[in-house]
N, C-alpha and C positions, 0 to 999 in steps of 0.2 A: 504494500500500500504506500502510495506517495503521500508524504505528510508535509504540508507547508511548514517552513522552518520555525515560524512563530509558535507553532503548536507542539513541537517535538517534546519540549520539557514537560509541559502540562499533561500531554497525552500519556507520558510514562508514569506520572504520579496517579492519574485517573485510572490507568490499567490495573494498578495494584488494588483498587477497590472494586471496580466493575469493568473488567476487560472488554466484554462484549459491547456495552454501551459506549465506552470510550472509543473503541475502534469504529463503531458506527458513526459517532459524532464527527470524528476527524475525517472519515471517508466522505461525509457530506459537505465538508468545507470546500471541496473542489467540484461540487455539483450545484448547478443553478436550478432552473425550471425549464426543462427541455421543451415542453409544448409552448409556453409563453415566449421563450427565447427565440424559437423558430418563427413564431408569428411576428414578433416585432422586427426581426431581421428581414422578413418578406415585405412588411409594410414600409420599411425604410426606403424601398425603391419608389414608393408612390408619393412621398412628400407628406409634410405634417397635416395640411388641410384635408387631403383625400383620406389619409389614415384616420384622422379624427372623425370624419363623416362616416366612414365605413364601420368604425367601432361603435359609434352612436347608433347607426342603423341596426347593427347586429345585436347590440345590447337591448334595444327597445323594440326590435322587429318593426322598424319604420323604414320607409323608402325601400320597399322590397325590390323595386326595379334596379336600384343601385347595387344590391347584393347579388343580382344575377351574374354580373361580371366581376364580382369580388374574387380574390384568390381563394381557391378551395380550402386552404389551410385556415382561413378566417372562420368559415362556417363549421368546419370540423372542431375547431377550438371551442366555439360557443355551444355547439351541440353537446360536447363532452362536459363542459362546465355546467350545463343545465340539468344534467342527470345526477341526482343525489346518490351517494353510495348507499349500499344496503343497510349500513349501520345507523343512518340518520332517522330519527323519530321526531318529527316536527312538534307533536303534541308534548313531548318531553321538555320543550323549551319554555313552556308557559310559566312554571314556577320560578325558574331562573330569571325570567323577564320581570316578574313581579318583585322578586328580591332585589334586582338591580335598581328599579325605580324607588323602592322603599328606602334603599341606602344610597340614593344617587348623590347626596351631599358629600359622602365619604369616598365615593368611587374615584373621583379625579384627584383627591388628596393622596390616596394610595397609589394612583397611577403616575402622577407627576413626581411626587416626592419619593416614591418607592421604586416601582418596576421600571419606569423609563430611565431613571438614573442608573439603576443596576444594569439595565440593558446596555447603556452607553459605556459601562465599565469594561465591556468586551470589545473585540475588534470590529464589531458592527459600527462602532463610532467612526472608523476610518472612512467608510462610505459616506456617512452623513457629513463629516467634517470636510472631506474633499469637495463634495458638491456644494457645500455652503448653504443648503436650503434653510437650515434653522437660523443661520445668521442673516441671510438676505431676506427671507420671507418667514421668519420665525413665528410671528403671531398667526399668520394664515395657516402655517403648517400645523400648529397646535390646535387651532380651531377645526381644521379638517380632521385631525385625529379624534377630537371630541365628537364631531358629527358622525363619523364612522361608527364609534362605539354606541352612540345613542341609537343609530338606525339599525344596528344588528340586534339591539335589545328592544326594538319595537315589535308589537304583535305582527306576525307575518313579514317581518323585515327581511328575513332570509329566504322567503319564497322567491321564485324566479322573477316576479314582477315587483319585488320589494327593493327599496333603496339600500338596505343593508347588503343584499345580494350584489347589486350593481356596484356599490362602493368597494366591496371586497374584491371583486373581479378587476375593478379599476386599479386598486392598489397593486394587484398582481402584475398588471400590464406596465404600470409605472416602474415597478421594481425591475422588470425584465428590460425595459428601455434604459434605465440607469445602469444596469449591469452591463449591457452591451456597450454603452458609451465609455464606462470606466475601463472595461477590458481593452478597449481600443486606444486608451489614453496613456500618456507617459507617467501619470500620477499613481497608477496602480502597480503594486509589486506582487505578481501572481505567485512567484516562488516562495515568498514569505507569508502571504496572507490568504492564498487560495483564491476562490471565486468571489467577486463582490456580491454582497447580499445573497450569500450562499444558502442552500437549503438547511445547512446546520444552524445558521443564524436565524432563519425563519422558524425552524422547529424549536429552537431555544426561546425565541421571542414569544411564541404562542403559549409556551408553558409559563412564562412570566406573566403574560396578560391574563392567564386563567388561574392556575393553582397558586402561584406566588402572589398574585393580586388578592386572592381570597385571604391569604395570611396577613397581608398588610391591612386589608379592610377590617379584619378582626381586631388587629392591634389598635385601630382607630375607633373601635366601638361598634362596628357593623354587627347586625344580628341575622342569622340564617340557620335553617335546619339542614339535615342531611339531604333531603329531597331537593331543596333549593340549591344546595352546593353542587350536587351532581348535574342538575339542570343548567346551572351557570357554566359549568365545564363543558357540557354538551354544545351549548351555543358557540363557545370559543373553538371547540374542536371542528365543528362544521365550517366556521369562519376560516380557520386555518386551512382546511381543504380547499375552500374557494380561493384562498390567496396563493394556492399552488404548492403547498407543503406536501411532499410525497409521503405516502403511508409509512414508508420505512423509517421516518423520523417524526411522525405526527403522534403525539401522545394518545393513549387510549383511556386512561383513568387517572385519578388524582395522584395516586402513589407513583405511577409511571411518570407523570409529568414532573413531580417534584424530584424524582431521581434523575431524570434527564436534565433538569435545571441544575442540580448539584454537580453532576458529572461534566456537563457542558461548561460550567463555570470553572471547574478544575482544569479542563483542557485549554481554556483561553489564557493568553498571556496576562501578566499584571497590567493594570490600567496605565496607559501612557498619556502623552499630551493630547492626543485626539479625544480620549475619554474625559480628561480634565476640562477641555474646552467645551465639549458637548454637554456634559452634566451641569456645569456652572452656567452655561448659556441658557439651558432649559429652565433652570430655577429663576434666573434673572428675567426671563421672558414672561413668567407667570403673571406679574402685575399688569403687563401690557395687554395680555389676553382679555382681561376683564376691564380694560380701559383706564387703569390707574397710571397716569403719566406725571403727576405732581411729584417732584423728586423726594421729598420727605416721606410721603405716604408710600411711595414705591419702595424706598429703602426699608421702611418698617415691615411691609409685607414680605419682602425678600428675606429679611432676617428671620421672620417667623417661619417661612417655608424651609429655610436652611435648618432651623432648629428641629422642626418636626421630621424633616427628611433624615437628618443625622440620627435621630432616635430610631427611625425605622430601619435604616440600612446598616447601622452600627458604626462605632468610632473608627474601626480599622479601614473600612472602605471609604468612609467620609474623609479621613486623613489622606488616603491615597489620592482622592479626587480634589485635594487641596481646599476642602470646605473651610470657612472661617471657624475658629474655635467657639464652641458653645456647650454648656452643660446639657446632659441628656437625662439626668435623674428627675423623674416625675413628669417629664414632658408629655409622654403618651397618656399617663393617668390624667393629667390636666386637660388634655385634648378630649379624652373620653367624657370627662365631666362636663366640658363645654358642650359636647355633642348632645348629651342627655338633657342639659339645661335648655338648649335651643330647640330640641324636639318638643319639650314641654311648652316653651314660649309660643312656638308656631302653632301648636295644637289648641292651646287654651287662652293665650294672651298675645295674639299676633300683633296687636296695636303697640305693644311694648318692644317689639323686635328692633334691634339696633344693628347697624353696619359696623363691623370691626374686622380684624385680621382673620379671625376664625370664619366668619361668614363670607369674607372675600375668597379665602382659600378654598373652602368647601363649595363655593358657588362657581368654581371654574367650569363645571360641566355645562352650565347654562350658556356659556360663551362658545358657540359653535359656528362654523362657516356654512351659512346657508346662502346659496346663490340663486337669486330670483330667476335667472335664465335656465336653471336646472343644473344637473351634474355635468361638469366638463369632462370630455374624454380626450382632450388634447394631451399628447405625451410630450415630455421634455425633449428639446432638440439640441441641448448642450449639457455636458456633465457639470458645468459651473452654473449654479442657479441664477446668478446675476446676468449671465449671457443667454439664458434660455427663455423661450416663450413662457408666459405665465401658465401654470397648470395646477 
């Protein structure tokens, strides 16, 4: 097995604990998404406008006349994407959807301060840092993340005519396009890093968005039972399938997801400058997502997010990511107490509700990118975000 050099040391350590999963993870660092990669390579010959038009037509089954002359690979891709695997049970999604909305104030706190930061501590940060999307269009990027998560947790959102389904497939195609452009650039070191936005990183990310997210939500005071927990994971598992994660590295159950998360993290190299830049950029973008631009208020909320995030991810990783120093004792306990207090206020005394760092941070989910013109299926046309068409 060819191992990218950045993974050699971590892979050896991970093999001592779970050799099969360690081997499988590293094997997927050189695998992208063959179906989506082949599609965007074919569409590249048609130009951005024609590609966008064809993807929109296939996604929504509009302008059927245009699809008659479309490359056969396009229709093959969408016909395959429209067929749910045998293991999907749409009825099973309902309790997870209800749980998501009941805990919606805590979801984005756990997402931004926990799993996204932990995700950026891996080599996936290199793809994001090179493209510069979070720096150039950081607010829009985070709002698009929010909208995707909201839409997959809407009733029927993952049905073929649902926005959650469309946005998941859109993410898959954007990843394939960015992968193609990075591989063709001088900025990417394949020998050291493997494939950009590899299936290993996608498989790792979906475990973070699901099983690891549940752990962070619990630490912030979220409540859910076993049925809701399994349902929440089922939503994310099907979302991962729609995003092009191969079955060979797509988790099956919570224990499997957490083990993949643990072994994958061991295989990854220690956080470098790409991770430091991305993690700190993410936290500093949080106030802007909800429209806080006044310097003092922005600094106050940023310090608050750093404090909660450090308590969630632990001092070791926070120090590796060059977080500002702050105490963690009692932080999560205080956060949970605030959560219980504001649930009571909203239910019984809503007129006394006040805006503060807690309500701003936990209100991040309400800030999502909704485009009146509808979902855009324009693909990036340059691997530097500042030189690409807006997407």
